[in-house]
C-alpha positions in Angstrom: -11.7 -10.4 29.5 -12.2 -13.8 31.3 -9.4 -15.8 33.2 -9.6 -19.5 33.5 -7.8 -21.6 35.8 -7.3 -25.2 35.1 -6.2 -27.9 37.4 -5.5 -31.0 35.5 -5.4 -34.8 36.7 -5.4 -37.9 34.8 -9.1 -38.6 34.7 -10.7 -35.1 34.7 -9.8 -31.5 35.0 -11.5 -28.6 36.9 -11.9 -25.3 35.1 -12.6 -22.3 37.0 -13.6 -18.9 35.3 -13.4 -15.5 36.6 -14.4 -12.2 34.9 -12.4 -9.0 34.6 -13.5 -7.8 38.1 -12.5 -11.1 39.8 -16.2 -12.4 40.2 -16.9 -15.9 39.5 -18.3 -16.8 36.0 -18.6 -20.4 36.1 -16.9 -23.5 37.1 -16.9 -27.2 36.1 -15.3 -30.5 35.7 -14.4 -31.8 32.3 -12.8 -35.0 31.0 -9.0 -34.8 30.6 -8.7 -35.8 27.0 -8.5 -33.9 23.6 -12.2 -34.3 22.9 -13.3 -33.0 26.2 -11.0 -29.7 26.0 -12.3 -29.3 22.3 -15.9 -29.6 23.5 -15.6 -27.2 26.4 -13.2 -24.5 25.0 -14.9 -24.1 21.6 -17.3 -21.7 23.3 -14.4 -19.5 24.2 -13.2 -19.2 20.5 -13.0 -15.6 19.4 -13.5 -14.4 22.8 -11.2 -12.1 25.1 -9.8 -15.2 27.4 -6.6 -16.4 29.0 -6.2 -19.8 30.3 -3.7 -21.0 33.0 -2.8 -24.5 33.2 -0.6 -26.5 35.6 2.5 -28.0 34.0 2.5 -31.8 34.0 2.1 -34.9 31.8 -0.9 -33.5 30.0 0.2 -29.7 29.7 2.0 -30.3 26.2 -1.1 -31.5 24.3 -3.4 -29.0 26.2 -1.1 -26.1 25.2 -1.2 -27.5 21.5 -5.1 -27.8 21.5 -5.8 -24.6 23.1 -3.2 -22.8 20.6 -5.0 -24.4 17.5 -8.2 -22.6 18.9 -6.2 -19.3 19.1 -6.6 -19.2 23.0 -4.0 -17.6 24.9 -2.6 -20.3 27.3 -0.1 -19.9 30.2 1.7 -23.2 31.5 2.9 -22.7 35.0 4.9 -24.6 37.4 2.5 -25.3 40.3 5.6 -25.7 42.6 6.6 -22.0 42.3 2.9 -20.9 43.0 3.3 -20.2 46.6 -0.5 -20.0 47.2 -0.9 -23.5 45.6 2.2 -25.1 47.0 1.7 -24.0 50.4 -1.9 -24.2 50.8 -3.2 -27.0 53.1 -6.5 -27.4 51.5 -5.6 -28.6 48.3 -8.5 -29.5 46.0 -8.9 -29.3 42.3 -11.5 -26.5 42.6 -9.3 -24.4 45.0 -6.2 -25.0 42.8 -8.0 -23.9 39.8 -9.6 -20.9 41.4 -6.0 -19.7 42.5 -4.7 -19.9 39.0 -7.5 -18.1 37.5 -7.3 -15.2 40.1 -3.4 -14.9 39.9 -3.7 -14.9 36.2 -6.1 -12.1 36.5 -3.8 -9.9 38.6 -0.5 -11.0 36.7 0.9 -12.5 39.8 1.9 -16.0 38.3 5.5 -16.9 38.0 7.4 -17.0 34.6 5.6 -19.3 32.3 7.0 -22.7 31.4 8.2 -22.7 27.9 6.8 -25.4 25.6 9.0 -26.4 22.8 8.0 -26.8 19.2 8.6 -28.1 15.8 12.1 -29.9 15.4 13.6 -28.8 18.8 10.7 -30.9 20.5 11.0 -33.8 18.4 14.9 -33.8 19.3 14.2 -33.6 23.0 11.8 -36.7 22.7 14.4 -38.6 20.8 17.4 -37.7 22.8 15.6 -38.6 26.1 14.5 -41.9 24.7 18.1 -42.5 23.7 19.4 -41.4 27.2 16.9 -43.7 28.8 18.4 -46.5 26.5 22.0 -45.7 27.7 20.9 -45.7 31.4 19.2 -49.0 30.9 22.3 -50.6 29.3 24.5 -49.2 32.1 22.2 -50.4 34.7 22.2 -53.9 33.2 25.9 -53.9 33.0 26.5 -52.7 36.4 24.1 -55.4 37.8 25.9 -58.2 36.1 29.3 -56.9 37.3 28.0 -56.8 40.7 26.8 -60.5 40.5 30.2 -61.6 39.4 31.9 -59.5 42.0 30.0 -61.6 44.6 32.0 -64.7 43.2 35.4 -63.2 43.5 35.5 -61.9 39.6 36.4 -58.3 39.2 35.5 -56.7 35.8 36.6 -53.1 34.9 33.4 -50.5 34.1 33.8 -50.9 30.4 34.4 -54.6 30.3 31.3 -55.2 28.5 32.0 -52.9 25.6 33.9 -55.9 24.4 31.5 -58.3 23.0 34.2 -61.2 23.6 33.8 -60.6 27.4 30.7 -62.9 27.6 32.1 -65.7 25.8 35.2 -65.6 28.1 33.0 -65.7 31.2 30.9 -68.8 29.8 34.3 -70.7 29.1 35.7 -69.4 32.5 35.4 -72.5 35.0 35.5 -70.2 38.1 32.1 -68.7 37.2 29.3 -70.9 38.6 27.0 -72.7 36.3 23.8 -71.1 37.7 25.2 -67.6 36.3 25.6 -69.0 32.8 21.9 -68.6 31.7 22.1 -65.0 33.4 25.0 -64.1 31.4 23.6 -65.3 28.3 20.2 -63.5 29.0 22.1 -60.2 29.7 24.3 -60.5 26.7 21.0 -60.5 24.4 19.4 -57.8 26.6 22.7 -55.4 26.3 23.0 -56.2 22.4 19.4 -55.5 22.0 19.6 -52.2 24.1 22.6 -51.1 21.9 20.8 -51.9 18.6 17.8 -49.8 19.6 20.1 -46.9 20.6 21.7 -47.0 17.1 18.3 -47.1 15.5 17.5 -43.9 17.6 20.9 -42.5 16.6 20.1 -42.7 12.7 17.0 -40.8 13.2 18.6 -38.4 15.3 21.3 -37.9 12.7 18.8 -36.9 10.2 18.1 -33.6 12.0 20.5 -30.7 11.3 20.4 -26.9 10.4 22.8 -23.9 10.6 22.5 -23.4 14.2 23.5 -27.1 15.0 26.5 -26.8 12.8 27.4 -23.7 14.4 27.3 -25.4 17.8 29.3 -28.3 16.4 31.9 -26.0 15.5 32.6 -25.3 19.3 35.4 -27.7 20.5 34.3 -30.4 22.6 30.7 -30.5 21.3 30.0 -33.3 19.0 27.0 -34.6 17.3 24.7 -35.4 20.2 25.8 -32.7 22.3 25.0 -30.0 19.7 21.6 -31.5 19.1 21.0 -31.5 22.8 22.0 -28.1 23.2 19.8 -26.8 20.4 16.8 -28.8 21.7 17.4 -27.2 25.1 17.7 -23.7 24.0 15.1 -23.9 21.0 15.3 -20.0 20.5 17.2 -17.3 22.0 14.3 -14.8 22.0 12.9 -16.6 25.2 15.7 -15.5 27.1 15.2 -12.0 29.0 19.0 -11.9 30.1 22.0 -12.9 28.7 23.2 -14.9 31.6 20.2 -17.2 31.1 21.6 -18.3 27.8 24.3 -20.7 29.1 24.6 -24.3 29.0 24.8 -24.7 32.9 21.6 -22.7 33.4 19.7 -24.6 30.6 20.6 -27.9 32.3 22.3 -29.2 29.3 24.0 -32.5 30.1 25.7 -34.5 27.3 24.0 -37.9 26.8 27.3 -39.6 25.3 30.9 -39.9 26.3 33.8 -40.1 24.0 36.0 -38.0 21.7 34.6 -34.6 20.8 31.3 -35.5 22.4 31.7 -33.3 25.4 31.5 -36.0 28.1 30.4 -33.4 30.6 28.8 -30.3 29.5 27.2 -29.0 32.9 29.5 -25.8 32.3 29.2 -22.6 30.3 30.5 -22.0 26.9 34.0 -20.8 27.6 37.1 -19.2 25.8 40.7 -19.7 27.1 43.0 -16.9 28.1 45.5 -15.6 25.6 48.4 -16.6 27.7 49.2 -19.1 30.6 50.6 -17.6 33.7 50.8 -20.7 35.9 48.5 -23.7 37.2 47.5 -21.5 40.0 47.0 -17.9 38.7 44.2 -16.6 36.9 44.4 -15.4 33.3 45.6 -11.6 33.0 43.3 -11.0 30.1 41.9 -12.4 27.0 41.8 -11.3 23.3 39.0 -9.4 22.2 36.3 -11.6 20.3 36.3 -10.7 16.8 33.6 -13.1 15.7 31.4 -15.7 17.1 33.6 -18.3 15.5 36.7 -16.8 17.1 35.2 -16.9 20.5 35.5 -20.6 20.6 38.8 -20.8 18.6 40.9 -18.5 20.8 41.7 -21.0 23.1 45.3 -21.4 23.7 46.8 -24.7 23.1 48.9 -24.8 26.3 46.1 -23.5 28.4 44.5 -26.2 30.8 40.7 -26.8 30.5 40.3 -25.3 34.3 42.1 -22.0 33.4 39.5 -20.6 31.2 37.3 -17.6 31.4 33.4 -18.1 31.4 31.7 -16.3 28.7 28.1 -16.6 27.6 27.1 -17.2 24.1 25.1 -14.0 23.8 28.3 -12.0 25.2 30.5 -13.5 22.2 28.0 -12.3 19.6 27.5 -9.1 21.2 31.2 -8.3 21.3 31.5 -9.5 17.6 28.6 -7.2 16.6 26.9 -10.0 14.9 23.6 -11.4 15.3 22.7 -15.0 16.2 19.1 -16.5 15.8 18.5 -19.9 16.7 15.2 -20.7 15.3 12.5 -22.8 16.8 
């Protein structure tokens, strides 16, 4: 068995190879591109070998390239490797050697999950959509700030109404030097919204039974369900039930509005069967009969902050049913 540590940078990558006894087999520098990796790693095809690669901007395509060659690849977060993170003598060769040696003695931290298939595609699309939303908000706030300096106050969502721009241009209290800025920003905001709508149509084409199940949860809409699915990908990668929560998956909804889940940094919850007062914890909850019931047993008069947290797998376990979220 051979163990290869790979320290990746933009221009080149350093590979360090050790044998089963920990001795150095070879080390060299290779180009950080697909051809360079194929050229070097083709010699390891059909051999007993494991590769450890630092997570970064290139780790996704490196993972895919090595997987196609049937080579076992281990993506690791370098910040969680103490010997690398705290090492004062940081060079590509030293880091690659540490990765190879830790891989051999099985002392690397938990590997970084690399999403594949439609969950990966959804992640890219949703992140791009989120970037458009963030850019739109930034431009709006910048324009509101300029107008505030002139004594003109606008509400946070004032530019959601397209007529606001025309009213500002017609307002005599708005200085003339701001007119071209307002016109330019109007075109920018309109363009960003159109691009977001285009991405939204592409995202809407993705769907499966797991996304539909997530959409049945109150407060989770179209985008939130697909964001959750893209973050989880498959439940089989979680070792413990508590890991499968919206909070621990860092799922944050990228939209705001009705049934969109304006802030989903919380666990999947179910409400108490009765309300005992605004400051009293619920006495007990109904037993979950099915995964669907786990989300529908919320009492109408129970406030949102009076809920008992329960993981998704807990709900499925109590129901005796099985939930598979495919990749």
